N, C-alpha and C positions, 0 to 999 in steps of 0.2 A: 932611081927616080921613077922609071917606067913601071916598076913593080907596084910602088906606092900609088901611082895614078890609077892602075888597073883594080888594086884593091878598093880605092875610093869609089871608083866607077861600079864595081860589083855591090859594093855596100849601098850606094845611091839606087841602083835598080831594084835591090831587095826591099828597100823602104818605100818606093813608090807604089801607089795604089791606082787602080783605074777610077775613072769618074763614077762608075756604077758602085765600086767598093766604097768611095769616099761618101757617096749619097747614102748608102745604106748605113755606114758608120754614123752619119750624122743624123739620119732618121732615128735610129736606135738611141743615141744620146738624147735627142729632143724628146723622145718617148719617156725615157727615165726621168727626165727633168720636169716634164709638164703632165698635168692630169687630164681627164676627161674634158673638163670645162674649157681648157685651152683650145682643144680641137673643135669644140662647138662653136666657140667665139671666132676662130679664123674661118671656119666653114660658112658662118653667118656673114662675116664681113665679105668674104669671096662671093657669095650669092648675091649680097646687095650690090656690090661692085659690077658683077656681071649684068644684074638687072639694069643698072644705070647705064651700061655701056652698049646694050643690045635692045632691039625692038622685038615686037611680036613675031615677026617672021623668023627671027633667029630661033626662038623657042619652038616654033612650028616645025622647023627644019631639023633640029636636033631630037624632037620627039618623034618625028617621022623615021629618022635614022635609027633611034633607040628601038622603035617598034618593029622595024625590019630586021634588026639584028637578033631580037628576042624571037621573032618568027623563025629565023633560020636555026637558032640554037634549039628551039622546041622541036623543030623538024628533024634536026640531027639527033636529038636524044630519042625521039619516037622511032627513028629508024634503027637505033641501036637496040632498043628494047624489043623491036620486031624481029631482029636477027638473032636473038638470044635463044 
């Protein structure tokens, strides 16, 4: 009996996947089943929901953060080019 339980345990461990793997598999399946229009629609709906739930200050804040991140990225890229 112990042997059978160990075999079942080993089989269960092999068939388990991480959350990351499960998400990737789900995303790949979704991409196979839906076209470009599907992604446009869910993006539009998400944008509309965000606009309903947040105010002007929210967009100012994320715009500021995005600008700062882009500036850091551009600075890092120019440093790499200068060192080449």
